[in-house]
Wavefront OBJ file of the C-alpha trace (Angstrom):
o trace
v 74.022 109.337 107.226
v 76.715 107.024 107.808
v 78.104 106.769 111.568
v 81.367 108.599 111.444
v 82.988 106.036 113.757
v 81.571 102.854 112.081
v 84.433 100.455 110.476
v 82.792 100.528 107.072
v 83.254 104.237 107.303
v 86.812 104.526 107.787
v 88.875 104.992 104.572
v 91.812 103.818 106.555
v 90.329 100.503 107.220
v 89.534 99.929 103.571
v 93.113 100.666 102.585
v 94.317 98.314 105.127
v 92.266 95.493 104.263
v 92.849 96.093 100.533
v 96.458 96.187 101.149
v 96.491 92.841 103.173
v 94.428 91.308 100.441
v 96.643 92.342 97.644
v 99.680 91.450 99.690
v 98.319 87.891 100.519
v 97.582 87.411 96.672
v 101.499 88.267 96.008
v 102.653 85.780 98.484
v 102.483 82.597 96.447
v 104.060 84.357 93.379
v 106.617 85.572 95.431
v 107.487 82.277 97.260
v 108.274 81.217 93.603
v 111.096 83.605 93.442
v 112.016 83.194 97.031
v 111.093 86.823 97.998
v 108.919 88.282 100.673
v 106.811 91.305 99.596
v 109.172 93.777 101.103
v 112.191 92.135 99.266
v 110.181 92.274 96.328
v 109.626 96.076 96.655
v 113.473 96.569 97.200
v 114.247 94.313 93.856
v 111.902 96.539 91.898
v 113.771 99.733 92.556
v 116.790 98.042 92.216
v 116.012 96.772 88.859
v 114.649 100.327 87.719
v 117.742 102.040 88.795
v 119.934 99.493 87.393
v 118.082 100.002 83.714
v 118.942 103.509 84.140
v 122.515 102.846 85.066
v 122.172 104.471 88.498
v 124.066 103.281 91.694
v 121.345 103.204 94.745
v 122.352 104.703 98.035
v 120.639 102.898 101.075
v 119.236 106.195 101.932
v 117.932 106.884 98.672
v 116.303 103.404 98.629
v 114.822 103.858 102.175
v 113.395 107.183 100.989
v 111.926 105.825 97.813
v 110.099 102.709 99.704
v 109.331 105.061 102.740
v 111.006 102.630 105.026
v 113.420 103.645 108.144
v 116.833 102.108 108.107
v 115.979 100.023 110.959
v 113.515 98.128 108.603
v 115.620 98.320 105.486
v 119.049 97.007 106.901
v 117.828 93.504 107.906
v 115.986 93.317 104.629
v 119.204 94.072 102.612
v 121.230 91.778 104.633
v 119.118 88.725 103.586
v 119.153 89.724 100.130
v 122.727 90.190 100.145
v 123.171 86.540 101.758
v 120.973 85.284 99.103
v 123.451 86.412 96.719
v 121.160 89.038 94.812
v 122.480 92.240 95.932
v 125.857 93.713 96.892
v 126.449 96.284 99.543
v 129.500 98.476 99.807
v 130.507 101.340 101.975
v 131.640 104.336 99.883
v 135.400 104.883 100.004
v 134.775 108.562 100.315
v 132.261 108.542 103.258
v 131.858 105.376 105.028
v 128.577 106.183 106.414
v 127.183 105.847 102.767
v 126.332 102.453 101.707
v 125.353 101.821 98.126
v 123.581 98.692 96.955
v 124.091 97.097 93.635
v 122.497 94.127 91.999
v 124.620 91.037 91.593
v 124.210 88.849 88.271
v 121.867 86.564 89.847
v 119.674 89.505 91.367
v 119.755 90.964 87.598
v 118.785 87.539 86.243
v 115.831 87.620 88.880
v 114.157 90.145 87.044
v 113.214 87.799 84.052
v 111.202 85.467 86.474
v 109.664 88.394 88.129
v 108.398 89.874 84.812
v 105.530 87.476 85.271
v 104.310 88.627 88.555
v 102.269 91.624 87.661
v 100.122 89.702 85.126
v 99.900 86.770 87.321
v 98.516 88.981 90.139
v 95.918 90.241 87.994
v 94.946 87.092 86.592
v 91.455 85.747 87.422
v 90.727 89.230 89.213
v 87.677 90.657 87.853
v 88.582 94.337 87.704
v 89.464 96.152 84.576
v 93.131 97.163 84.347
v 91.836 100.662 83.797
v 90.025 101.045 87.319
v 93.040 99.616 88.864
v 95.379 102.117 87.168
v 92.724 104.890 88.147
v 92.823 103.669 91.685
v 96.640 103.831 91.813
v 96.757 107.296 90.606
v 94.297 108.440 92.970
v 96.114 106.824 95.939
v 99.388 108.450 94.723
v 97.410 111.713 94.651
v 96.446 111.094 98.261
v 99.820 110.310 99.472
v 101.225 113.265 97.726
v 98.746 115.286 99.559
v 99.415 113.641 102.855
v 103.271 114.085 102.460
v 102.915 117.426 101.615
v 100.860 118.362 104.698
v 103.405 116.683 106.869
v 106.011 119.091 105.596
v 104.164 122.400 106.616
v 105.399 123.431 109.654
v 102.560 123.819 112.175
v 101.687 127.070 113.604
l 1 2 3 4 5 6 7 8 9 10 11 12 13 14 15 16 17 18 19 20 21 22 23 24 25 26 27 28 29 30 31 32 33 34 35 36 37 38 39 40 41 42 43 44 45 46 47 48 49 50 51 52 53 54 55 56 57 58 59 60 61 62 63 64 65 66 67 68 69 70 71 72 73 74 75 76 77 78 79 80 81 82 83 84 85 86 87 88 89 90 91 92 93 94 95 96 97 98 99 100 101 102 103 104 105 106 107 108 109 110 111 112 113 114 115 116 117 118 119 120 121 122 123 124 125 126 127 128 129 130 131 132 133 134 135 136 137 138 139 140 141 142 143 144 145 146 147 148 149 150 151 152 153
């Protein structure tokens, strides 16, 4: 029987190590776009929303990426300084900040479209296994988040 406190018995360590390895694999690909991994995630959401013609509020972006405003705000400032996004306060409610892509930010999507394929290139794991893993991790995440919403007795 496995020792419950052995490092290799910990699902959290497997997730942590896999996350670090995948993020490291992204690094050179994103360097070509001059994006960090968190910036890339922001851009993915903005490209997705722009395709659907949706404006993106900072609060919605934070919720989608599971990032707090203290983490998200400096990220967005750097993307704005690069000319990839525009941050605008709502005229109706100045507490609401919306994010939109600039033409330069929208154009970057074409270059970024190659990132997922390049990431998988040379990786000896069937795409079906990766998709199944993603689906399973999403299910675990939903279960954890549902548990967090349940009031404790």
